[in-house]
C-alpha positions, -999 to 999 in steps of 0.1 A, spaced: -8 -112 108 -16 -149 109 -4 -180 128 28 -191 110 27 -227 99 -10 -233 106 -18 -237 68 8 -264 65 -5 -282 96 -40 -282 82 -29 -296 48 -26 -330 64 -59 -328 81 -84 -321 53 -112 -335 73 -113 -303 93 -128 -285 62 -164 -290 51 -174 -287 14 -204 -264 11 -224 -245 -16 -225 -209 -5 -253 -185 -16 -281 -162 -3 -262 -150 27 -243 -121 43 -205 -123 42 -179 -103 61 -148 -98 39 -113 -91 51 -106 -63 27 -68 -60 26 -64 -98 25 -89 -101 -4 -73 -73 -24 -38 -86 -23 -48 -122 -28 -70 -113 -58 -41 -95 -73 -18 -125 -67 -43 -153 -76 -52 -135 -109 -14 -138 -118 -11 -101 -125 23 -86 -131 40 -75 -98 73 -61 -110 66 -34 -135 46 -11 -112 11 -26 -114 -16 -38 -138 -43 -17 -123 -68 -18 -152 -67 -56 -152 -70 -57 -114 -100 -35 -115 -117 -59 -139 -108 -88 -115 -124 -70 -86 -155 -61 -106 -159 -97 -118 -155 -111 -82 -182 -89 -67 -205 -95 -97 -204 -132 -90 -212 -125 -53 -242 -105 -65 -253 -134 -88 -252 -157 -58 -273 -132 -37 -243 -128 -13 -243 -94 6 -207 -86 13 -195 -62 40 -158 -53 34 -138 -43 65 -103 -28 59 -73 -23 82 -63 12 92 -29 6 106 -10 -17 129 -26 -8 162 -7 -7 195 8 -42 197 46 -44 197 43 -80 184 25 -67 153 52 -41 147 80 -66 150 61 -90 127 56 -62 102 92 -51 103 104 -87 99 82 -90 68 95 -57 55 131 -69 58 122 -101 41 106 -83 12 137 -62 8 157 -93 4 134 -103 -24 141 -73 -46 171 -87 -65 151 -118 -75 121 -96 -85 144 -76 -108 151 -108 -127 114 -113 -133 104 -135 -104 71 -130 -85 82 -123 -49 52 -107 -33 62 -71 -37 28 -56 -46 23 -24 -66 16 8 -45 -20 15 -58 -35 -20 -53 -56 -9 -22 -65 25 -38 -79 8 -70 -96 -18 -48 -114 8 -27 -123 30 -57 -138 0 -74 -158 -10 -44 -172 26 -43 -181 24 -80 -199 -9 -73 -216 5 -42 -202 -24 -21 -205 -15 16 -170 -9 31 -156 5 63 -121 12 74 -111 6 110 -88 26 131 -59 2 137 -60 -35 128 -94 -47 118 -93 -84 128 -111 -82 161 -138 -59 148 -142 -79 117 -147 -111 138 -172 -93 161 -191 -81 130 -193 -117 117 -207 -129 150 -232 -101 151 -244 -108 116 -243 -146 120 -223 -151 89 -188 -164 79 -156 -145 73 -139 -146 39 -101 -145 45 -68 -163 41 -56 -149 75 -52 -178 99 -58 -155 128 -95 -160 121 -90 -197 126 -85 -189 163 -115 -166 169 -147 -181 182 -168 -177 150 -199 -199 150 -204 -195 112 -167 -201 106 -142 -190 79 -143 -194 42 -106 -198 29 -100 -175 0 -82 -199 -24 -110 -224 -30 -135 -196 -29 -117 -178 -57 -112 -209 -77 -150 -214 -78 -156 -178 -87 -130 -180 -115 -142 -213 -129 -180 -205 -127 -185 -167 -127 -221 -170 -138 -231 -196 -112 -258 -190 -87 -238 -206 -59 -201 -209 -49 -186 -242 -41 -161 -236 -14 -147 -249 19 -158 -240 54 -135 -240 85 -148 -240 121 -129 -241 154 -153 -269 164 -139 -292 137 -103 -281 145 -107 -288 182 -123 -322 175 -95 -332 151 -67 -322 176 -87 -331 208 -81 -297 224 -104 -274 243 -115 -243 224 -105 -220 252 -68 -230 247 -67 -218 211 -55 -182 219 -26 -194 240 -17 -220 213 -16 -192 187 4 -169 210 30 -196 217 35 -199 179 35 -161 172 55 -146 200 91 -144 187 112 -145 218 147 -162 218 138 -182 249 106 -196 235 124 -205 203 146 -228 224 117 -250 235 117 -283 217 79 -287 214 82 -317 190 92 -339 219 56 -337 232 41 -354 201 27 -387 212 42 -420 199 30 -431 165 17 -396 156 8 -391 120 38 -380 100 41 -342 98 62 -317 78 92 -306 98 79 -270 98 47 -281 116 61 -305 143 64 -276 168 27 -267 163 17 -303 167 38 -305 199 22 -274 213 -13 -288 207 -2 -321 224 12 -303 254 -19 -282 258 -42 -311 255 -39 -321 291 -43 -286 305 -79 -279 295 -90 -271 332 -59 -250 340 -61 -213 344 -42 -191 320 -17 -181 346 -11 -218 356 -5 -226 319 19 -196 314 38 -207 346 41 -242 331 55 -228 299 82 -209 319 91 -242 336 100 -256 301 128 -230 298 158 -236 321 180 -209 335 156 -181 329 157 -151 352 125 -138 368 127 -106 348 129 -126 315 100 -148 326 79 -117 334 88 -103 300 78 -134 281 46 -138 301 36 -102 293 42 -108 255 21 -139 256 -7 -121 275 -6 -92 250 -9 -116 221 -38 -135 237 -57 -103 241 -59 -99 203 -83 -129 202 -108 -114 227 -137 -101 207 -146 -65 215 -180 -60 230 -190 -27 212 -174 -24 178 -197 -49 161 -229 -28 166 -209 4 157 -197 -12 124 -233 -24 116 -245 12 124 -220 26 100 -226 1 72 -264 5 74 -269 41 85 -235 59 82 -230 63 119 -193 70 124 -174 44 144 -156 58 175 -119 63 176 -97 49 204 -96 72 234 -60 84 225 -73 98 192 -106 113 205 -94 148 194 -94 138 157 -123 158 140 -155 140 131 -152 149 94 -118 131 93 -132 100 110 -163 99 88 -143 103 56 -116 78 66 -142 52 77 -160 55 43 -127 52 24 -130 88 13 -95 96 25 -80 68 5 -59 39 14 -40 44 47 -38 82 45 -47 87 81 -31 56 96 -35 49 132 3 46 132 9 82 122 -15 98 147 -7 75 176 29 64 171 42 91 147 53 63 124 50 57 87 62 24 70 68 33 34 60 10 6 87 -11 -11 89 -11 -49 110 -33 -73 141 -12 -80 179 -15 -79 190 -15 -43 222 6 -50 199 35 -61 182 58 -36 148 48 -24 121 60 -48 102 74 -17 128 102 -12 115 123 -41 81 127 -25 93 133 11 85 171 9 49 162 0 46 139 30 61 166 52 32 190 43 7 162 49 23 154 83 21 191 92 -16 193 84 -23 161 103 -3 168 134 -1 206 136 23 228 155 43 208 181 32 175 167 67 161 167 87 143 141 74 113 121 95 81 121 96 69 85 107 34 77 123 33 43 148 14 23 186 19 24 201 -7 0 184 -39 11 180 -28 48 150 -12 64 160 21 81 143 46 104 145 82 94 132 111 115 112 135 93 101 169 105 66 180 94 62 212 74 39 236 93 37 267 72 0 270 63 -13 287 94 -46 295 77 -54 258 76 -64 238 106 -73 201 105 -106 205 124 -119 231 99 -103 221 66 -137 214 48 -148 250 57 -115 266 46 -114 288 15 -112 264 -16 -87 288 -32 -64 285 -2 -66 247 -2 -58 246 -39 -29 270 -34 -14 247 -7 -17 217 -30 -2 234 -60 26 251 -41 36 218 -26 40 204 -61 57 236 -74 30 241 -100 9 272 -109 -28 269 -117 -22 286 -150 0 257 -161 -29 233 -159 -52 253 -181 -65 232 -210 -59 199 -191 -90 179 -184 -101 184 -148 -97 148 -137 -61 147 -151 -48 179 -134 -35 162 -103 -15 135 -122 -2 161 -147 9 183 -118 26 153 -102 43 145 -135 56 180 -137 69 177 -101 86 144 -109 101 156 -142 120 184 -125 131 165 -93 136 129 -101 170 112 -95 183 97 -116 173 123 -141 144 108 -163 150 103 -199 126 120 -223 113 85 -233 102 80 -197 81 111 -197 65 103 -231 57 68 -221 39 79 -189 19 105 -208 10 81 -235 -4 55 -210 -23 83 -193 -39 93 -226 -45 57 -235 -64 53 -203 -88 80 -214 -93 62 -247 -97 29 -229 -129 42 -214 -144 40 -249 -127 9 -262 -131 -13 -230 -95 -26 -230 -88 -43 -197 -51 -43 -196 -23 -70 -196 -34 -99 -175 -3 -121 -170 29 -117 -149 58 -109 -172 88 -130 -162 116 -110 -177 144 -88 -162 137 -51 -156 158 -22 -167 169 -9 -133 171 28 -143 137 28 -161 120 10 -132 134 34 -107 122 64 -127 86 51 -129 87 41 -92 95 77 -83 65 89 -103 42 64 -85 56 75 -51 49 112 -60 14 103 -72 7 83 -41 17 110 -16 2 139 -37 -31 121 -40 -32 116 -2 -24 153 4 -51 163 -21 -77 141 -3 -68 155 31 -73 190 16 -108 179 6 -100 175 -31 -91 210 -44 -82 190 -75 -105 162 -87 -95 128 -76 -83 107 -106 -94 72 -113 -61 54 -106 -69 23 -126 -67 43 -158 -35 62 -151 -7 36 -151 -3 1 -167 32 -13 -158 39 -36 -187 25 -11 -213 46 18 -200 78 -2 -200 70 -16 -235 63 18 -249 94 33 -233 115 8 -252 97 16 -285 101 53 -280 139 49 -282 134 45 -320 99 59 -327 77 88 -319 44 86 -299 23 93 -330 39 64 -348 30 40 -319 -6 51 -313 -26 65 -342 -55 89 -341 -63 126 -338 -79 123 -304 -48 107 -290 -25 132 -306 -44 163 -294 -46 151 -257 -10 138 -257 4 171 -269 -17 191 -245 -4 171 -215 32 172 -228 31 210 -230 16 213 -195 45 192 -181 74 208 -200 64 244 -206 82 272 -186 65 284 -155 44 315 -158 61 348 -148 49 347 -112 69 317 -105 101 332 -119 99 361 -94 121 358 -63 100 344 -35 74 328 -57 61 293 -49 87 277 -71 116 294 -54 101 287 -20 97 250 -27 131 247 -42 146 264 -11 126 240 11 140 210 -8 175 224 -6 171 225 31 158 190 31 191 179 14 178 148 -4 206 124 -12 212 122 -49 248 111 -48 264 89 -75 250 54 -74 277 36 -94 275 27 -130 238 32 -132 243 70 -127 268 72 -155 245 52 -178 216 75 -171 236 107 -177 249 96 -211 234 118 -237 220 143 -212 227 173 -235 207 156 -263 177 150 -240 178 186 -228 178 199 -263 147 178 -270 131 190 -238 138 226 -248 121 221 -281 91 204 -265 88 231 -238 80 259 -262 52 283 -252 29 273 -281 16 239 -292 45 220 -308 40 205 -343 58 174 -356 85 180 -381 94 157 -410 119 139 -388 92 132 -362 106 156 -336 87 186 -324 93 221 -335 85 252 -314 98 286 -305 129 286 -284 116 283 -248 127 304 -218 144 283 -192 125 276 -160 139 284 -126 167 259 -118 185 241 -146 183 249 -183 158 221 -189 134 233 -162 145 208 -136 155 218 -101 192 215 -91 203 183 -74 203 184 -37 233 174 -15 231 146 11 209 150 41 221 162 74 190 158 96 174 129 76 202 104 82 191 70 94 186 70 132 183 32 137 186 2 114 163 -28 113 177 -62 103 158 -93 92 149 -105 127 138 -71 140 156 -41 155 192 -42 166 
C-alpha cells in the first residue's frame, strides 16, 4: 500500500538514489504496480472504459526492451488484501477517495479510475510473451521481497513499502525506468535509478532496524497518533521540507536516538507522547503498530516456493486457513489461469469482494448491479453449501456501501474439487443458463467470440437504463473491428481524451464490461466451457463512444466498409437480437428460471432523475428497430439503410426481448456505509 509521503520526502534528498545502467540480470517485478503505472505513464484514456489494444502494445514493447537488455523478469501479482485490518482500512479509504473523483472524471479529467480489464489484458499479454508470472494468495509484497533476496536481484516497483524491506540489491523506481524504456526501446541497457536502504539510513542517520517502526508510525491511521506533533522533533536548522513531509522528518529525528532500544521500549515511548490516553487505547494502538511492523518481516519459506513454481511449476502452498482449496484451483490461480482476482484471498477467507469503480453518473445505479446474478453463481461454486453470504463493497451514489449477497447454490452436480472432471456439457449448461442463453443461439458465431456474444445478449435484455440500439451496434462493431485488427495491425487510440462523457452512454457500456468481467471469471472457474476471448481485441473505449455518436445518423456499413466486416457484424447482431429457440419459451426453461431468479433478487432499477427520462425518449422507435433486426433469418439492408426481415416472434419478457425491470431489493439493501475516513 506504500508509505504515504515518502516520495515527497525523497524528492529533496536525491543523493539517496544511484544512477546505474541496468542489463544482463534477473529482475523481480511488482506486477499490479507495473500494470497500472504502465497504463498511466503511457497516457492512455481512463474514462471511456479502456484502451486495451494500445495497452497491450505498451506491455509488449516494455518486455521486448527487457529482452533486448538480457533482463530476465519474474512477475509477481497480488491475490487479495490478506488478513491485515490496516490494509483493509487503507483500501476502503482509497475506494472512497476514488468515488469522490467520479464527477471530475466525467468532465474528462484523469483521476486514477482505471478500466476493469487492465490486469486481465496484462496477464494475457505476459502469457502470450511467455514471461514467468505467479499470483500470490493475499498481498504479494513480502513474498516478492523474499524472492528478490533469494535471486540476489532488485525489485521493480513504485510501491514505497519496498523502500523499507531489507533488500541488498535495492529497488528500481518505475518512473525513471519507464522513461529510459520509452526513450530508447532498442537500447541494450536501461539507464535508471537504484534505491537502497543503506543509502537512506546514511542520509537520515538512522539504524536500519528502525525502518519498520518508522513506516508503521506513518501508516497506522489512529486518531491518537494523528495528534502527535512530530515536526517538533526536527533539529534546529534542518533543511527546508514540504509541509506534508515534516512529520516524516520528525519521526526519523525522534527515532535516531533510539537505535539500541527494544521494540517494546520504543512503543512505550510513543505512548508517552500521547497525553490522557487510557490503557485500553494504548494497547489498541500498540497492537496496530505491531501488526503493521510484521508486514516488513520477510517470510522464511515463500521465496524457495516461488522459485520452484517459476522454474518447475511447483504449486505454492496456501495459508493454513485455505488448505482445503483443491490443488487444481491453486495451480491454475498461481499461473494466472483463473484470471485477474477470480479467486481472491478475500472471498475465500473473509467472504468479501470489493467491486471495481467505473466512471459513470453517480445518480444512476452502480453498473455492477446487472451482473450480480452471475457473481452469485460464482460464489456458490467457490463456497458451496453453507458457505455464507459474501459482503460486496459497491457504489451507492458517491459512497461505498456494503451489501450482503447470498450465493446461488443450485448446481449440485458440480463440486469445486472435481470441476475439471465434470461433464463438459454440464459445465457449459451452467455457464449458458446463468447468462440466459441457449447453445443454439450461438451457432455460426466464431468460437472465441461466443462468450462475449452471450454476455452481450445478457446485457441487452437486462441493462438499466435500457440500452439504445446505437449502443448495441457500436459494441458489436468494435468487436468485429477487433477481429479485423488482427490482420491490419492497428494498435488503438493512444492518448487520453479530455472531453466530457455522455452519462447514459458511459453507464450502458460500463454495465456491459461488468457483465463480461464476471461472466469471464465464471467461465474460467468452470474450466472454460466456452473459449476464453482475447480481451485486448474486444473493447476500445474511445472508438466505441465515437462510433455510437456516428450511428445516430449513419448505419454500420456506412462507417466501416468491406464484405468481411458486414458478414461478421450481421452474424453477431442476429445472435444477440434473435428470439430464443423454442425450448427457452417453454415454462420452466432456463430463460424463465433465470428471470424468476432475477425477480427474486429485486435489482434496483428505480427512476434516476432526468437521465431516466432522457434514455426512455423514443423507446418505441428503438423497439421497432430491434424487432426488425431480430428476425429469424439474416437481415438485409434496405434502401434507407435499415434492416429488413420477417416479423420476429417476441422473446420471453418484453416485446423487444428484454426481461422486465425488477423492483427494488429487499435483502440486498446496504448493511453498513463506509465514508472517506473508513467505516462509521
